[in-house]
C-alpha positions in Angstrom: 51.1 -32.9 -23.6 53.2 -35.7 -25.1 54.5 -33.7 -28.0 55.6 -30.8 -25.7 57.5 -33.2 -23.5 59.3 -34.7 -26.5 60.6 -31.4 -27.6 61.1 -29.6 -24.4 62.5 -32.4 -22.2 64.4 -34.9 -24.2 64.9 -37.3 -21.3 61.5 -36.8 -19.7 60.1 -40.1 -18.3 56.4 -40.5 -19.0 54.4 -39.9 -15.8 52.2 -42.5 -14.3 48.5 -41.9 -14.0 46.9 -42.6 -10.6 43.3 -43.5 -10.0 42.3 -40.5 -7.9 39.6 -38.3 -9.3 39.1 -34.6 -8.7 37.5 -33.4 -5.5 34.2 -32.4 -7.0 31.7 -30.4 -5.0 31.5 -26.8 -6.1 31.4 -25.5 -2.5 34.4 -27.7 -1.4 37.1 -25.2 -2.2 37.6 -21.4 -2.0 39.2 -21.6 -5.4 37.3 -21.2 -8.7 38.9 -22.3 -11.9 37.8 -20.8 -15.3 39.2 -21.5 -18.8 40.4 -18.3 -20.5 38.6 -17.3 -23.7 41.9 -16.6 -25.4 42.8 -20.3 -25.7 43.1 -21.6 -29.2 42.6 -25.1 -30.8 46.3 -25.7 -30.3 48.3 -26.0 -27.1 48.4 -22.8 -24.9 50.4 -23.0 -21.7 52.8 -21.4 -19.1 51.3 -18.0 -18.5 53.3 -15.1 -17.1 51.6 -11.8 -16.2 53.7 -8.6 -16.5 51.8 -5.4 -15.8 48.6 -5.7 -17.8 50.0 -8.1 -20.4 49.7 -11.9 -20.2 52.6 -13.7 -22.0 52.2 -17.4 -22.8 53.5 -20.2 -25.1 51.3 -21.5 -27.9 51.4 -23.5 -31.0 48.8 -21.3 -32.7 49.2 -19.7 -36.1 51.0 -16.3 -35.8 50.4 -13.1 -37.8 52.0 -14.4 -41.0 49.9 -17.5 -41.0 53.0 -19.7 -40.5 53.1 -22.7 -38.4 56.4 -24.6 -37.9 56.0 -28.3 -37.7 58.4 -30.8 -36.1 59.6 -33.1 -38.8 59.6 -36.1 -36.5 56.2 -35.7 -34.8 54.3 -33.5 -37.3 53.2 -31.4 -34.3 53.4 -27.6 -34.4 56.3 -25.9 -32.7 55.6 -23.3 -30.0 56.3 -19.5 -29.9 55.6 -16.8 -27.3 52.4 -14.7 -27.6 50.9 -12.0 -25.4 47.5 -10.2 -24.9 46.5 -7.1 -23.0 44.3 -7.6 -19.9 40.7 -6.2 -19.8 40.0 -8.0 -16.5 41.3 -11.1 -14.8 39.4 -13.3 -17.3 39.1 -11.3 -20.5 41.9 -10.1 -22.7 42.2 -8.1 -26.0 43.6 -9.5 -29.2 46.4 -12.0 -29.0 49.7 -10.7 -30.5 52.8 -12.5 -31.7 55.8 -11.6 -29.5 59.1 -10.1 -30.8 60.7 -11.7 -33.9 64.0 -11.4 -32.2 62.8 -13.6 -29.3 60.8 -16.1 -31.2 62.7 -18.5 -33.6 61.9 -21.3 -36.0 62.3 -23.7 -33.1 60.4 -24.1 -29.8 60.4 -20.9 -27.8 59.0 -20.6 -24.2 58.1 -20.5 -21.5 59.7 -17.3 -20.3 59.9 -14.9 -17.3 60.7 -11.2 -16.8 62.4 -9.2 -14.1 60.2 -6.7 -12.2 60.9 -3.8 -14.6 60.2 -5.8 -17.7 63.5 -5.0 -19.5 65.1 -8.4 -18.9 63.8 -11.8 -19.8 64.8 -15.4 -19.6 63.3 -17.9 -22.1 63.5 -21.6 -22.9 64.5 -22.4 -26.5 66.3 -24.9 -28.6 70.1 -24.4 -28.9 70.9 -24.8 -32.6 74.6 -25.0 -31.8 74.2 -28.0 -29.5 71.7 -29.9 -31.7 72.7 -33.4 -32.8 70.9 -35.9 -34.9 69.0 -37.5 -32.1 69.4 -34.8 -29.4 67.7 -31.4 -29.4 68.7 -29.9 -26.0 67.1 -26.9 -24.5 68.9 -23.8 -23.2 67.9 -20.9 -21.0 68.4 -17.7 -22.9 68.6 -14.2 -21.7 67.6 -11.0 -23.6 67.7 -7.3 -22.7 65.4 -4.5 -23.9 67.4 -1.5 -25.1 65.7 1.7 -26.1 62.4 -0.1 -26.3 63.6 -2.9 -28.4 64.6 -6.4 -27.5 68.1 -7.7 -28.4 68.8 -11.2 -29.6 68.8 -13.7 -26.7 72.1 -15.3 -25.6 72.4 -18.7 -24.0 73.5 -18.7 -20.3 77.1 -20.0 -20.0 76.4 -23.1 -18.0 74.1 -24.6 -20.8 76.6 -27.1 -22.2 76.8 -30.7 -23.3 73.8 -32.6 -24.1 71.8 -31.7 -21.0 68.5 -29.8 -21.1 68.1 -26.4 -19.3 64.6 -25.0 -19.3 61.7 -23.2 -17.5 63.5 -20.3 -15.9 62.0 -18.2 -13.0 63.6 -15.2 -11.5 63.5 -14.3 -7.8 62.5 -10.7 -6.8 66.1 -9.7 -6.2 66.6 -9.9 -10.0 69.9 -11.9 -9.5 68.8 -15.4 -8.5 67.5 -17.7 -11.2 65.8 -21.1 -10.7 65.3 -23.5 -13.6 64.9 -27.2 -14.4 67.6 -29.5 -15.8 68.5 -33.1 -16.3 72.2 -32.4 -15.9 74.4 -35.0 -14.2 74.4 -35.4 -10.5 70.7 -34.9 -9.9 68.1 -37.1 -8.2 66.8 -38.6 -11.4 64.8 -37.2 -14.3 64.5 -33.3 -14.2 65.6 -31.4 -11.1 65.4 -27.8 -10.0 68.6 -25.8 -9.8 69.6 -22.3 -8.7 72.2 -19.9 -10.1 73.1 -16.4 -9.0 74.5 -13.4 -10.9 77.8 -12.5 -9.2 80.1 -9.8 -10.5 78.4 -10.0 -13.9 78.7 -13.7 -14.2 76.2 -16.5 -13.5 77.4 -18.9 -10.9 77.6 -22.7 -11.3 74.1 -24.1 -10.8 73.3 -25.7 -7.5 70.8 -28.5 -7.1 68.0 -27.5 -4.7 68.1 -30.9 -3.2 65.5 -32.9 -1.3 62.7 -32.6 -0.6 62.2 -30.3 -3.5 63.7 -32.7 -6.0 62.9 -36.4 -6.2 63.4 -39.4 -8.5 60.6 -38.1 -10.6 60.6 -34.9 -12.7 60.4 -31.4 -11.2 59.7 -28.9 -13.9 58.0 -25.5 -14.6 59.1 -23.6 -11.4 57.6 -20.2 -10.5 58.8 -17.9 -7.7 56.1 -15.6 -6.4 56.7 -12.0 -5.2 56.4 -13.4 -1.6 59.1 -16.0 -2.2 56.8 -19.0 -2.4 58.3 -21.5 -4.9 55.7 -23.3 -7.0 56.6 -26.2 -9.3 55.2 -29.3 -11.0 56.2 -32.8 -10.3 55.3 -36.3 -11.5 56.2 -37.8 -8.1 54.0 -40.4 -6.5 51.1 -39.7 -4.1 49.8 -36.9 -6.3 46.5 -36.7 -8.1 47.9 -38.1 -11.3 50.1 -36.8 -14.1 52.0 -33.6 -13.3 50.8 -31.9 -10.0 51.5 -28.5 -8.4 53.6 -28.3 -5.3 54.8 -25.4 -3.3 57.5 -24.5 -0.7 58.0 -21.4 1.4 61.4 -20.2 0.2 61.7 -17.7 3.0 62.6 -20.6 5.2 63.5 -23.4 2.8 65.2 -25.7 5.3 62.4 -26.0 7.8 59.4 -25.6 5.4 57.7 -28.6 3.9 56.9 -29.3 0.3 53.1 -29.2 0.1 50.9 -30.7 -2.6 48.3 -28.2 -3.7 44.7 -29.4 -3.3 42.0 -29.5 -6.0 41.0 -27.6 -8.0 44.6 -26.5 -8.6 45.5 -30.1 -9.3 43.5 -32.7 -11.2 44.0 -36.2 -12.5 45.6 -34.7 -15.6 48.8 -32.7 -16.2 48.8 -29.4 -14.2 51.9 -27.2 -14.8 53.1 -23.7 -15.7 51.6 -21.5 -12.9 51.8 -17.7 -12.2 50.5 -16.5 -8.8 49.7 -12.9 -7.8 51.5 -11.5 -4.7 48.2 -11.7 -2.8 47.8 -15.4 -3.8 44.1 -14.6 -4.4 44.3 -15.2 -8.1 46.6 -16.3 -10.9 46.9 -18.4 -14.0 47.8 -22.0 -14.7 47.9 -24.4 -17.6 46.5 -27.9 -17.7 45.2 -30.5 -20.2 42.2 -31.3 -17.9 39.8 -30.2 -20.6 37.7 -32.6 -22.6 39.7 -32.1 -25.7 42.9 -33.0 -23.9 44.8 -30.0 -25.2 46.9 -27.7 -23.0 44.8 -24.7 -22.0 45.3 -21.7 -19.7 43.0 -21.2 -16.8 42.3 -18.4 -14.4 42.1 -19.4 -10.7 40.5 -17.0 -8.2 39.9 -17.2 -4.4 36.3 -16.2 -4.2 36.5 -16.2 -0.4 39.7 -14.2 0.1 40.5 -11.3 2.4 38.4 -12.3 5.4 40.8 -12.6 8.4 40.7 -11.7 12.1 36.9 -11.7 12.1 35.3 -10.5 15.3 33.1 -12.8 17.3 29.4 -12.4 17.3 28.1 -11.5 20.8 24.8 -12.6 22.3 22.5 -9.7 21.2 20.2 -7.6 23.3 18.5 -4.3 22.6 18.2 -2.6 25.9 17.8 1.1 26.8 17.6 3.1 30.0 14.9 5.8 30.2 14.9 8.4 32.9 13.5 11.8 33.8 13.9 14.4 36.5 10.9 14.6 38.8 8.6 17.6 38.7 6.5 16.2 41.5 7.9 16.5 45.0 7.3 13.7 47.5 5.0 11.9 45.1 4.6 8.9 47.5 3.0 11.1 50.2 0.7 12.6 47.7 -0.8 9.3 46.5 0.8 9.7 43.1 3.6 7.7 41.4 5.5 7.8 38.1 4.9 5.1 35.6 6.6 4.5 32.2 4.5 3.2 29.3 7.1 1.8 26.9 4.8 1.3 23.9 5.0 -2.5 23.7 2.6 -3.3 26.5 5.3 -2.9 29.2 4.7 -0.5 32.1 7.3 0.2 34.8 7.0 2.4 37.8 9.7 4.9 38.9 11.6 7.7 37.3 14.1 5.3 35.8 13.3 2.3 33.6 15.6 -0.2 31.9 13.8 -2.1 29.2 14.9 -4.6 26.5 12.7 -4.5 23.4 12.1 -7.8 21.6 12.4 -6.5 18.1 13.0 -3.3 16.0 10.0 -1.0 15.5 8.4 2.3 16.4 7.3 2.8 19.9 5.5 5.6 21.7 7.3 6.3 25.1 5.3 8.0 27.8 6.0 8.9 31.4 2.8 9.3 33.3 1.9 10.3 36.9 -0.6 7.8 38.1 -3.1 8.0 41.0 -2.0 5.1 43.2 -5.4 4.4 44.6 -7.4 4.2 41.3 -4.6 3.7 38.8 -6.1 6.6 36.8 -3.8 9.0 34.8 -3.0 12.1 36.7 -0.5 13.8 34.4 1.4 12.9 31.3 5.0 14.1 32.1 6.3 13.4 28.6 5.6 11.5 25.4 7.6 11.0 22.3 8.1 8.5 19.4 11.1 6.2 19.8 12.5 4.1 17.0 14.3 0.9 17.7 16.3 0.5 14.5 17.5 -2.6 12.7 21.1 -3.1 13.8 23.8 -1.7 11.5 26.4 -4.5 11.6 26.9 -8.0 10.3 24.8 -10.7 11.9 24.7 -14.4 11.4 21.1 -15.6 12.0 20.9 -19.3 12.8 20.4 -21.6 15.8 23.3 -22.0 18.2 22.7 -25.7 18.2 22.2 -27.4 14.8 20.9 -31.0 14.1 23.5 -33.2 12.3 22.4 -34.3 8.9 19.6 -31.8 8.5 19.6 -28.9 6.2 19.7 -25.6 8.2 19.0 -22.1 6.9 21.9 -19.7 7.7 21.0 -16.1 7.0 22.5 -12.7 6.8 19.7 -10.7 5.3 19.3 -8.3 8.2 22.9 -7.3 8.2 23.6 -3.6 7.7 26.8 -1.6 7.6 26.6 2.2 8.1 27.6 4.1 4.9 28.0 0.9 2.8 25.9 -1.2 0.5 26.5 -5.0 0.8 27.1 -6.3 -2.7 28.1 -10.0 -2.0 28.1 -12.3 0.9 30.4 -15.3 1.5 30.0 -18.2 3.9 32.7 -20.3 5.6 31.0 -23.2 7.3 34.0 -24.6 9.2 33.8 -28.0 7.5 35.8 -27.1 4.4 32.6 -26.1 2.6 31.8 -22.6 1.3 28.9 -20.8 -0.4 27.9 -17.4 -1.7 24.7 -15.4 -1.2 22.8 -13.6 1.5 21.5 -17.0 2.9 22.4 -20.6 2.5 21.0 -24.0 3.3 23.8 -26.1 4.8 24.0 -29.6 6.2 26.7 -30.6 8.7 27.6 -34.3 8.5 29.6 -34.7 11.7 29.1 -33.7 15.4 31.3 -31.0 16.8 31.9 -27.3 17.2 32.1 -25.3 14.0 33.2 -21.8 13.5 30.8 -20.1 11.1 32.1 -17.1 9.2 30.3 -14.5 7.2 32.3 -12.2 5.0 30.9 -9.5 2.7 32.1 -7.2 -0.1 30.6 -3.8 0.6 30.7 -0.6 -1.5 31.0 2.8 0.1 27.9 4.9 -0.6 29.9 8.0 -1.3 33.3 7.0 -2.7 32.2 3.8 -4.5 35.2 2.0 -3.0 34.9 -1.6 -1.9 35.8 -2.9 1.6 35.6 -6.3 3.2 33.8 -7.0 6.5 33.3 -10.2 8.4 32.0 -11.7 11.6 32.1 -15.2 13.1 30.0 -17.4 15.4 30.5 -20.8 17.0 27.8 -23.4 16.6 27.3 -26.8 18.1 26.3 -29.7 15.9 24.6 -32.7 17.5 22.1 -35.4 16.6 18.4 -34.6 17.0 17.8 -36.8 20.0 20.7 -35.2 21.9 19.3 -31.7 21.1 15.8 -32.8 22.2 17.1 -34.2 25.5 19.1 -31.0 26.3 16.6 -28.5 24.9 16.0 -26.8 28.2 19.7 -26.0 28.7 20.4 -24.8 25.2 20.4 -21.1 24.4 19.2 -19.5 21.2 20.7 -16.3 19.8 18.1 -13.6 19.8 17.7 -10.6 17.4 18.8 -7.9 17.1 22.5 -7.4 18.1 23.4 -5.1 20.9 24.4 -1.5 20.7 27.7 -0.4 22.4 26.6 0.3 25.9 23.2 1.5 27.0 21.6 4.5 25.4 19.8 6.9 27.7 16.9 9.2 26.7 15.8 12.1 28.8 12.8 14.3 28.3 13.3 18.1 27.7 13.2 20.3 30.8 10.0 22.3 31.2 10.6 25.8 32.5 7.8 28.2 33.4 5.2 25.5 33.0 1.7 25.9 34.5 -0.5 22.9 35.3 -4.2 22.6 34.8 -6.8 19.8 35.2 -8.3 18.9 31.9 -12.1 18.3 32.4 -13.2 17.4 28.9 -14.2 18.7 25.5 -17.5 19.6 24.0 -18.9 20.7 20.6 -21.3 23.0 22.6 -20.2 26.3 24.0 -20.9 25.6 27.7 -20.5 28.6 30.0 -17.8 28.2 32.7 -20.4 29.1 35.3 -22.7 26.3 34.3 -23.9 23.9 37.0 -21.7 21.1 35.7 -18.7 23.1 36.9 -20.1 24.0 40.3 -17.6 23.4 43.0 -14.6 23.6 40.6 -12.2 26.5 40.9 -10.7 28.6 38.1 -12.5 27.0 35.2 -11.2 28.1 31.8 -12.4 27.5 28.3 -10.4 27.4 25.1 -11.6 27.0 21.6 -9.7 25.2 18.8 -11.6 25.0 15.5 -15.1 23.8 16.4 -14.3 22.2 19.8 -14.2 23.7 23.3 -11.9 22.3 26.0 -12.3 23.0 29.7 -9.8 23.1 32.5 -9.8 23.8 36.2 -7.0 25.4 38.2 -3.7 27.0 37.2 -0.7 26.2 39.4 3.1 26.3 39.0 3.8 23.1 40.9 2.5 19.7 39.8 1.8 18.7 43.4 -0.5 21.8 43.8 -2.7 20.4 41.0 -3.7 17.4 43.1 -6.6 19.0 45.0 -8.1 20.3 41.7 -7.7 16.8 40.2 -9.4 15.1 43.2 -12.3 17.6 43.1 -12.8 17.0 39.4 -12.9 13.2 39.9 -15.4 13.7 42.8 -17.6 15.8 40.5 -17.8 13.0 38.0 -15.1 14.0 35.5 -13.7 10.5 35.1 -11.3 11.4 32.4 -9.8 14.3 34.4 -6.0 14.5 34.0 -3.4 17.2 34.6 -1.9 18.8 31.5 0.9 21.3 31.1 1.0 24.6 29.4 3.6 27.2 28.4 1.5 30.2 29.1 -1.8 29.4 27.3 0.0 27.1 24.8 -0.3 23.4 25.2 3.0 21.5 25.7 3.8 19.1 22.8 2.2 15.7 23.1 0.0 16.7 26.1 -3.1 16.3 23.9 -2.7 12.5 24.4 -4.0 13.0 27.9 -7.0 15.1 26.8 -9.9 12.7 26.8 -13.6 12.7 27.6 -16.7 14.6 26.4 -18.8 16.7 28.7 -22.4 17.7 28.2 -24.4 20.9 29.0 -25.2 21.6 32.6 -24.6 18.1 33.9 -28.2 17.2 33.1 -28.7 14.6 30.4 -31.9 14.7 28.3 -33.4 11.3 27.8 -34.3 10.4 24.3 -38.0 10.1 23.6 -38.9 12.3 26.6 -37.2 15.7 26.8 -38.7 16.5 30.2 -37.3 13.4 31.8 -33.9 14.1 33.5 -31.5 12.3 35.8 -28.7 13.9 37.8 -27.3 11.6 40.5 -28.6 8.9 42.8 -27.0 7.6 46.0 -27.0 4.1 47.4 -26.2 4.0 51.1 -24.6 1.0 52.9 -24.4 -0.1 56.5 -21.1 0.0 58.5 -18.5 -2.3 57.1 -21.1 -3.9 54.7 -21.0 -4.2 50.9 -24.3 -5.9 50.3 -26.9 -3.6 48.6 -30.2 -3.2 50.5 -33.4 -4.2 48.8 -34.9 -0.7 49.2 -32.6 0.5 46.3 -33.8 -2.1 43.8 -36.9 -0.1 42.6 -35.0 3.1 41.8 -32.2 1.1 40.1 -34.9 -0.7 38.0 -36.0 2.7 36.8 -32.4 3.6 36.0 -32.1 0.4 34.0 -35.2 1.4 31.9 -33.5 4.7 31.1 -30.3 3.0 30.0 -32.1 0.5 27.8 -34.0 3.2 26.0 -30.9 5.5 25.5 -28.0 3.4 24.2 -25.7 6.5 24.1 -25.8 6.8 27.9 -23.4 5.3 30.4 -23.4 5.1 34.2 -20.5 6.2 36.4 -20.4 4.3 39.7 -18.4 6.3 42.3 -17.9 4.2 45.5 -16.8 5.8 48.8 -16.1 4.5 52.3 -15.6 6.1 55.7 -12.2 6.5 57.4 -12.5 3.7 60.0 -9.8 1.1 59.4 -6.8 1.2 57.1 -6.7 3.0 53.8 -6.1 -0.2 51.9 -9.1 -1.9 53.6 -11.4 1.0 52.9 -10.4 1.1 49.2 -11.2 -2.6 48.9 -14.5 -2.1 50.7 -15.4 0.7 48.3 -14.6 -1.6 45.4 -16.9 -4.3 46.8 -19.8 -1.9 47.3 -19.5 -0.7 43.7 -19.4 -4.3 42.5 -22.6 -5.0 44.4 -24.4 -2.2 42.5 -22.8 -3.2 39.2 -23.8 -6.8 39.5 -27.4 -5.9 40.1 -27.4 -3.8 36.9 -25.7 -6.5 34.9 -28.4 -9.0 35.9 -30.9 -6.5 34.6 -29.3 -6.6 31.1 -27.0 -3.6 31.2 -23.7 -4.3 29.4 -20.6 -4.0 31.5 -19.0 -1.6 28.9 -21.6 1.0 29.9 -20.8 0.8 33.6 -17.6 2.5 34.9 -16.5 1.9 38.5 -14.4 4.5 40.2 -13.4 3.3 43.8 -12.4 6.3 45.8 -12.1 4.7 49.3 -11.9 7.3 52.1 -10.6 10.1 49.8 -13.9 12.0 49.4 -15.3 13.0 52.8 -18.4 15.1 53.3 -19.7 15.3 56.9 -18.0 14.5 60.2 -19.5 13.5 63.6 -17.6 15.8 65.9 -17.5 13.4 68.9 -15.9 10.4 67.1 -14.4 12.2 64.2 -15.8 9.6 61.9 -17.1 10.2 58.5 -20.6 8.8 58.7 -21.9 9.9 55.3 -19.2 8.3 53.3 -20.7 4.8 53.3 -22.2 5.3 49.9 -22.2 4.7 46.1 -23.0 7.6 43.9 -24.5 6.9 40.4 -24.0 9.5 37.7 -25.7 9.2 34.3 -23.5 10.5 31.6 -23.1 10.5 27.9 -21.0 7.5 26.8 -17.4 8.6 26.2 -16.1 8.4 22.7 
């Protein structure tokens, strides 16, 4: 650095070095600094990007192998070089710039106008050189027919003062440069001149607070009119530091010291900034060798602004269906939704929030209110609760101070895009990259977490940025424990827009039948097992026969057939729907139960021994079983113990005296009395099925009192155990 200052700035005062060190943590800045591979073992500095060519000043050997050495310092003199850009970090072969621009003295730094056919460059003015003074001039050169003309010194470069480091504003007529001419604030100051009527105006000092008693050098004006420059003023990081000023409003804007890693404890100077301010190039001697090198700076976390807030997520849906059952309440039937996750809700409309994504089987069933048995499956279909297709920050809403916390985005999805990179903004001037991050907050407070992603479109391949933000509260662990009951936790997954409603397909021209069961045997429809049932039909599919009773157009008209089938012992009886003779899709889910030939079950080991039904009678309003029934029940237990494939159906009935609810409860107690006796005899409960029918299955009436006297009973039916 010292040799460049000797030749470029004759009156430059050596800068003081302050004790501050660079801010160090890799996640403490959005900016990443990388040394360019094109640097040489000589000084390389003051980059300027024009199109895809990076121009810079260097003391390296040029194409002829010549190096000009200063006679007094034995240090190489600088020339301008350039290299074509491959990407922001990599460049092709370095080329020596025009021989008409470079001279045998120091040349550079330089700047161009927007079209690249006009340049301004710093160089030694041979005409003004004296024995002990080598002043610098700002030269201007034009490109004519693709070739550069010889540079000419600007008219105000006179006397023994130095004029150097030009930068041109986007209007192409305003030039800012550094000079130690008389009347300044001390050392090198920044000046401005304008091209008016073909002549450059007398330079005007930019004044305070831009200029100071120290040296202000290496200015650069960005395309957005932000003035960057280097200064050795106090309260910096040491050596030369970068400062900036918004030149769109220079009188009210403040001069700002750029933070690390732009600045270091070394000399930082010669900057070029892209119009987006997301990347650029600078020079510094911060490297271990102490030489001037060119560095790329990039904002790894750029482009994430106006991020939407993350809402408290739910995953709720409303399911509804039009009724095919008229006045179901008066018929003893009710609609019930089975939502596939263990939740059941009654009614034609159900609103339900699933806990997590997955596949669920949704069913709408008509249920027998008295027994809870399935009467009819109105509809059934598979329903997928998908992972949400949007950005989502997964972490606690309240985080313990000083403890590492996992902050995750792995479940985030964007329709039509593939997420390629994720960026985290923790709200405490710390940053990270990756789909998840372990972060520790050191202070209490509210922090705005931001997640930004670069995503590539699946069809076009173009990249787009997306982001979301979420507020978190940071407190110590004791505070969190004390307030645990009042704190909320963000659930997963995020909400859809509004509720989604799903409706089953309408069923026109449907006929309803009561499914009785299936059998591998070809049982005749006039068999005794079907006695008392009307309109019994048989259908064969592959090697299995299915049997139904009834054939009606209205669902409510199927109820008598259903009740009769239950009374006759078909415990898996359920109504199913047909289009003609074709089963409606998904109705097979209601088709359960196996039936055996003729309703008579052969007992293993003794083919002649059979058992149809047996009745246990009870006294009025009593549920205790009489002792006279113990002996026949003991015989029944022997049969069950010898034949493990048999089960027992316990149908319990009451008379019609009292309320319906009371009689249903009484029938349950009577069935339990019989079941408990059998359990004590060693019969497993899984082989005993109770069906409480209450007063719904009358047989005989006493005309004078209109009371069902034969309904105080429990009927036992020995059946093959259902598969």
